[in-house]
C-alpha atoms as one frame of an Amber mdcrd trajectory, in Angstrom:
protein
  -5.416  12.426 -28.867  -6.057   8.963 -30.231  -9.477   7.561 -29.429 -12.076
   5.084 -30.588 -15.845   5.267 -30.397 -17.636   2.348 -28.773 -20.656   0.950
 -30.603 -22.889   2.640 -28.049 -21.181   6.006 -28.577 -21.514   5.695 -32.358
 -25.254   5.073 -32.063 -25.771   7.877 -29.554 -23.930  10.577 -31.498 -26.010
   9.781 -34.566 -29.231   9.771 -32.533 -28.286  13.024 -30.769 -26.912  14.759
 -33.870 -23.451  15.266 -32.349 -20.593  15.886 -34.748 -17.354  13.928 -34.386
 -15.391  17.191 -34.603 -17.165  18.351 -31.424 -16.146  15.157 -29.626 -12.574
  15.647 -30.793 -12.627  19.261 -29.600 -13.952  18.217 -26.179 -11.230  15.591
 -25.857  -8.462  17.929 -27.012  -9.523  21.245 -25.447 -12.053  20.534 -22.681
 -13.388  23.505 -20.735 -13.625  21.215 -17.720 -12.659  17.658 -16.775 -14.545
  15.628 -14.174 -13.959  12.174 -12.774 -16.847   9.752 -12.852 -18.530   9.242
  -9.497 -19.133   5.527 -10.120 -16.198   4.322 -12.216 -12.658   5.660 -11.646
 -11.611   4.605 -15.168 -14.112   7.034 -16.718 -13.499  10.724 -17.344 -15.995
  13.402 -18.383 -14.804  16.117 -20.779 -17.110  19.130 -20.988 -17.137  21.756
 -23.707 -19.673  24.438 -24.695 -20.539  24.102 -28.384 -21.092  27.458 -30.099
 -23.026  25.923 -33.011 -25.552  24.657 -30.473 -26.060  27.902 -28.585 -23.183
  27.104 -26.221 -24.920  24.049 -24.815 -22.435  21.917 -22.906 -21.328  18.708
 -24.578 -20.367  15.978 -22.122 -18.075  13.302 -23.553 -17.505  10.313 -21.295
 -14.487   8.176 -22.055 -12.450   5.335 -20.599  -8.868   6.460 -20.126  -7.612
   3.073 -18.916  -7.423   1.646 -22.451  -5.242   2.586 -25.403  -6.516   4.285
 -27.435  -9.035   5.843 -25.079 -12.603   4.673 -25.677 -15.429   7.192 -25.929
 -18.337   5.559 -24.123 -21.044   8.146 -24.812 -21.671  11.821 -25.495 -24.645
  14.065 -24.862 -25.656  17.661 -24.302 -25.894  18.189 -20.552 -28.456  20.843
 -19.704 -27.647  20.678 -15.985 -24.119  22.142 -16.232 -24.115  25.784 -15.186
 -20.535  26.501 -14.034 -18.423  26.672 -17.179
């Protein structure tokens, strides 16, 4: 899947020590997909990351642009149903 990282996403993945390969894995093979409750153009891809003790990585991206734009990514400690 072709994608680009927004400036915000680039800063956040560095700050949060998130590897680009994890973002790519979440976009390509998500364990779960959710629609954003506030913006219908945004999609949330969730994937447990084994290297981080299976914490769930949430990658939020805008699917209405080409290539898709990753808006942000973070480890979501509230997800329990994967």
